[in-house]
C-alpha positions in Angstrom: -0.1 -8.4 -8.1 3.4 -9.9 -7.9 4.9 -6.8 -9.6 3.4 -4.7 -6.9 3.9 -6.8 -3.7 7.2 -8.5 -4.5 9.4 -5.4 -4.0 7.6 -4.7 -0.7 8.1 -8.3 0.4 11.7 -8.2 -0.5 12.3 -4.9 1.3 10.9 -6.1 4.6 11.6 -9.8 4.2 8.1 -10.8 5.3 6.5 -14.2 5.0 4.0 -14.6 2.1 0.7 -16.3 1.9 -0.6 -16.9 -1.6 -4.3 -16.4 -2.3 -5.2 -18.7 -5.2 -8.3 -18.9 -7.3 -8.8 -22.7 -7.2 -11.8 -22.9 -9.5 -11.3 -25.9 -11.8 -7.9 -26.7 -10.2 -6.6 -29.8 -8.4 -3.0 -31.0 -9.1 -2.2 -27.9 -11.1 -2.5 -25.9 -7.9 0.8 -27.5 -6.8 2.4 -26.5 -10.0 1.4 -22.9 -9.5 2.8 -22.8 -6.0 6.0 -24.4 -7.3 6.1 -21.8 -10.1 6.0 -18.9 -7.7 8.6 -20.4 -5.5 10.9 -21.2 -8.4 10.4 -17.8 -10.0 12.3 -16.3 -7.1 13.7 -18.5 -4.4 14.0 -15.5 -2.1 10.2 -15.1 -2.1 9.4 -16.3 1.3 6.2 -18.3 0.6 4.9 -20.0 3.7 1.2 -20.8 3.0 -1.7 -20.8 0.7 -5.4 -19.9 0.9 -7.6 -21.4 -1.7 -10.5 -19.3 -3.1 -13.7 -20.5 -4.9 -13.5 -24.2 -3.9 -16.5 -26.4 -4.9 -16.7 -28.3 -1.6 -14.9 -30.6 0.8 -14.1 -33.1 -1.9 -12.4 -30.4 -4.0 -10.5 -29.1 -1.0 -9.2 -32.6 -0.1 -7.9 -33.1 -3.6 -6.1 -29.7 -3.4 -4.6 -30.6 -0.1 -3.4 -34.0 -1.3 -1.8 -32.5 -4.5 0.0 -29.7 -2.7 1.3 -31.9 0.2 2.5 -34.5 -2.3 4.7 -32.0 -4.1 5.5 -29.6 -1.3 5.1 -30.8 2.3 6.5 -27.5 3.7 3.7 -25.2 2.5 1.0 -24.5 5.1 -2.6 -24.8 3.9 -4.3 -21.9 5.8 -7.9 -22.7 4.6 -10.3 -22.3 1.7 -13.1 -19.9 0.8 -16.1 -21.6 -0.9 -17.8 -20.4 -4.1 -20.7 -18.2 -2.9 -22.3 -15.4 -4.9 -23.3 -13.7 -1.7 -19.6 -13.1 -1.0 -19.1 -11.1 -4.2 -19.6 -7.3 -4.6 -21.0 -5.3 -7.5 -18.6 -4.4 -10.3 -18.5 -1.8 -13.0 -15.9 -1.2 -15.7 -13.3 -3.7 -14.4 -13.6 -2.3 -10.9 -15.8 -2.3 -7.8 -18.9 0.0 -7.5 -17.8 2.8 -5.2 -18.8 2.6 -1.5 -21.0 5.7 -1.5 -23.3 4.1 -4.0 -23.9 0.8 -2.1 -22.7 1.4 1.4 -25.4 -0.7 3.1 -24.8 -3.6 0.8 -21.1 -3.4 1.4 -21.5 -3.3 5.2 -23.6 -6.5 5.0 -20.9 -8.1 2.8 -18.2 -7.1 5.3 -20.1 -8.9 8.1 -20.5 -12.0 5.9 -16.8 -11.9 4.9 -15.8 -11.8 8.6 -18.0 -14.7 9.4 -16.6 -16.7 6.4 -13.0 -15.9 7.2 -13.5 -16.9 10.9 -15.1 -20.2 9.8 -12.9 -21.2 6.9 -9.4 -20.0 7.7 -6.9 -20.9 10.4 -6.5 -17.4 11.9 -4.1 -18.7 14.6 -1.8 -20.0 11.8 -1.8 -16.7 10.0 -0.9 -14.9 13.3 1.8 -17.4 13.9 3.3 -16.9 10.5 3.0 -13.1 10.8 4.9 -13.2 14.1 8.0 -14.7 12.4 10.9 -12.3 13.1 12.4 -10.5 10.1 14.8 -7.6 9.9 14.7 -4.6 7.6 16.0 -1.1 7.5 15.0 2.1 5.9 17.6 4.1 4.0 17.2 7.4 5.7 19.6 9.1 3.2 17.1 8.5 0.3 13.9 8.8 2.4 13.1 12.4 1.4 13.6 11.7 -2.3 10.8 9.1 -2.3 8.2 11.4 -0.7 6.4 14.5 -1.9 7.7 18.1 -1.9 6.6 20.2 1.0 5.9 23.9 1.0 3.9 25.5 3.8 1.2 27.3 1.9 -1.8 27.3 4.3 -4.5 27.4 1.7 -8.0 26.1 1.9 -9.0 23.3 -0.5 -12.6 22.2 -1.2 -12.7 18.6 -2.3 -15.8 17.1 -4.0 -16.7 13.9 -2.2 -20.1 12.2 -2.8 -21.6 9.4 -4.9 -20.5 11.1 -8.1 -16.9 12.0 -7.1 -15.1 9.6 -4.8 -12.0 8.2 -6.5 -9.1 9.7 -4.7 -5.7 8.6 -3.5 -5.9 9.3 0.3 -2.1 9.9 0.2 -2.9 13.1 -1.8 -4.9 14.4 1.2 -2.1 13.6 3.6 0.4 15.4 1.3 -1.9 18.4 0.9 -2.3 18.7 4.7 1.5 18.3 5.2 1.8 21.3 2.8 -0.4 23.3 5.2 -3.7 23.0 3.4 -7.0 22.9 5.3 -9.3 20.4 3.6 -13.0 20.9 3.3 -15.3 18.4 1.7 -18.5 19.2 -0.2 -21.1 17.5 -2.5 -21.7 18.8 -6.0 -24.8 16.6 -6.0 -26.4 17.8 -2.7 -24.9 21.0 -1.6 -25.9 24.4 -2.9 -22.5 26.1 -3.0 -18.8 25.5 -2.7 -17.4 26.2 0.8 -15.1 29.1 1.4 -11.8 28.0 -0.2 -8.8 29.0 -2.4 -8.9 25.9 -4.6 -11.4 23.3 -5.7 -10.4 19.7 -6.3 -12.8 17.6 -8.4 -11.6 13.9 -8.3 -12.6 10.9 -10.3 -15.8 9.0 -10.2 -18.9 8.4 -12.2 -20.5 11.8 -13.0 -22.2 10.2 -16.1 -24.4 8.1 -13.8 -25.5 11.2 -11.8 -25.4 13.7 -14.7 -29.0 14.6 -14.5 -28.8 15.5 -10.8 -25.5 17.3 -11.3 -27.0 19.3 -14.2 -30.1 20.1 -12.2 -28.2 21.5 -9.2 -28.1 25.0 -10.7 -27.0 26.7 -7.5 -23.9 24.6 -7.2 -23.1 25.0 -10.9 -23.4 28.8 -10.6 -21.3 28.7 -7.4 -18.4 26.9 -9.1 -18.7 29.0 -12.3 -18.4 32.2 -10.2 -15.5 30.9 -8.2 -12.4 33.0 -8.7 -9.7 30.6 -7.4 -8.0 27.6 -8.9 -9.9 24.4 -10.0 -8.4 21.0 -10.7 -10.5 18.3 -12.2 -9.4 14.7 -12.7 -11.1 12.2 -15.0 -14.7 12.5 -13.7 -13.8 15.9 -12.5 -12.6 16.8 -16.0 -15.9 15.7 -17.4 -17.8 17.9 -14.9 -15.7 20.9 -16.0 -16.8 20.6 -19.6 -19.8 22.0 -21.4 -21.8 18.8 -21.1 -21.8 15.1 -20.3 -23.8 13.2 -22.9 -25.8 16.3 -23.8 -26.6 17.4 -20.2 -25.2 20.8 -19.3 -22.3 21.0 -16.9 -19.9 23.7 -15.6 -18.9 25.1 -19.0 -15.4 26.0 -17.7 -13.6 23.9 -20.3 -14.8 24.4 -23.8 -15.4 20.8 -24.8 -18.1 18.1 -24.4 -17.7 14.7 -22.6 -19.4 11.7 -24.1 -19.5 8.1 -22.8 -18.5 5.3 -25.2 -19.1 1.5 -25.1 -15.4 0.8 -25.3 -12.5 1.8 -23.0 -10.8 4.9 -24.2 -7.8 4.9 -21.9 -6.4 2.1 -19.7 -2.7 2.4 -18.9 0.0 3.3 -16.4 1.0 6.8 -17.5 4.2 8.6 -17.9 4.2 12.3 -18.7 6.1 15.5 -18.7 4.9 19.0 -17.7 5.1 21.4 -20.5 5.0 24.4 -18.1 4.4 25.3 -14.5 0.7 24.7 -13.6 -1.5 24.2 -10.6 -0.4 20.6 -10.2 3.2 20.5 -11.4 6.4 22.0 -12.5 7.7 22.7 -16.0 9.9 19.9 -17.4 9.3 17.6 -14.4 8.2 14.0 -15.2 5.4 12.2 -13.5 3.9 8.8 -13.2 0.1 8.3 -13.0 -2.6 6.0 -14.4 -5.7 6.5 -16.6 -8.8 4.4 -17.0 -11.9 5.9 -18.7 -14.7 5.0 -21.1 -15.4 8.7 -21.8 -13.8 11.0 -24.3 -13.9 14.7 -25.1 -15.3 16.0 -28.4 -15.8 19.5 -29.8 -12.5 20.6 -28.1 -12.0 24.3 -28.6 -9.3 24.7 -25.9 -5.8 24.9 -27.3 -3.8 25.0 -24.1 -2.5 21.8 -22.4 -0.2 21.6 -19.4 1.4 18.2 -19.8 2.4 15.7 -22.5 1.7 12.0 -22.2 4.8 9.9 -23.1 3.1 6.6 -22.2 -0.7 6.4 -22.3 -3.3 8.4 -24.2 -4.4 11.6 -22.5 -7.1 13.8 -23.9 -6.0 14.3 -27.5 -2.8 13.9 -29.5 -0.9 12.6 -26.4 -1.7 15.8 -24.6 -3.5 16.1 -21.2 -4.2 18.7 -18.6 -6.4 20.9 -20.7 -6.1 24.4 -19.3 -8.3 27.5 -19.2 -8.9 30.7 -17.3 -5.3 31.8 -17.7 -4.0 28.6 -16.1 -6.3 28.7 -13.0 -8.3 25.7 -14.3 -6.7 22.3 -15.3 -8.5 19.1 -16.1 -6.9 15.8 -17.1 -7.6 12.1 -17.5 -4.4 11.1 -15.7 -5.0 10.2 -12.0 -2.2 12.0 -10.2 -0.5 10.6 -7.1 1.7 12.7 -4.8 4.7 10.4 -5.0 4.3 9.7 -8.8 4.2 13.5 -9.1 6.1 14.9 -6.1 5.1 18.5 -6.9 1.4 17.7 -7.0 0.5 18.7 -3.4 2.9 21.6 -3.1 1.6 23.1 -6.4 -2.1 22.5 -5.7 -1.9 24.0 -2.2 -0.3 27.3 -3.3 -2.4 30.4 -2.6 
């Protein structure tokens, strides 16, 4: 996480609290803190929270070690080892909220009680109130955001248990481009709402493949749709002929199959080979991919973007394209800043 948070911390000069997995640690916890502080002296580390401690005896040893080597660091508190605090995981990530909402709500209540009991909240507030100065370079501000074209289109976005991995920034960018967003469920609704474009995000359609396949009215509604369709990862799988043998939309001539091993796990860099519904020719983009599925029996020959870092669908190509360019499906998860033309392109009429 240092690579992600460090630039932000440096930009706003904020105090930092380390959250440390203290399982099986005592004196070496002090070495880890010293390592972070020595790695970059400008990293404004003020405190530490220990996670997964065994009990009071363990915590006391941690406190003694840290204070012996660094008397300035604030020990904010410690979270005990407790299986009830953990959440369900799948494929190196958390099970999406729509699949276990009630369980997650119960966990949130427990987390709140644990934090209130185990951490020094007043000390966190005190540290966060430390004054710091930062400024935004207004000159370069526009260059870091997404492109805006007022297109006033209607975009139907799949959002349910099977499709729910989205960057919410993308929705903000689409709305800033004038798009009116409508949400629907490929699992439970009978047809797509009135729209110009369908956006099928990531998720776990393989888990719900039977129900997706059996929702014939929705399948026919999307097949008969005459606008643009963009499918991403799970959405790409839904666009194919089948997922593990179960019939899907048949809008991309290929089949999706699940495998026991990860097929793509990488930050992605790519280049658009041509103008398409999510990008501009020759423009580069940054994204990420993470999937256990792959496409087989690929009869489509048209791809919209080349993957320079990462895997893509086949032969370092991604963005499989059909229906004269109106349908694009890819494994790369696009973000409106990593691909500044994403929202402006997708929201075009």
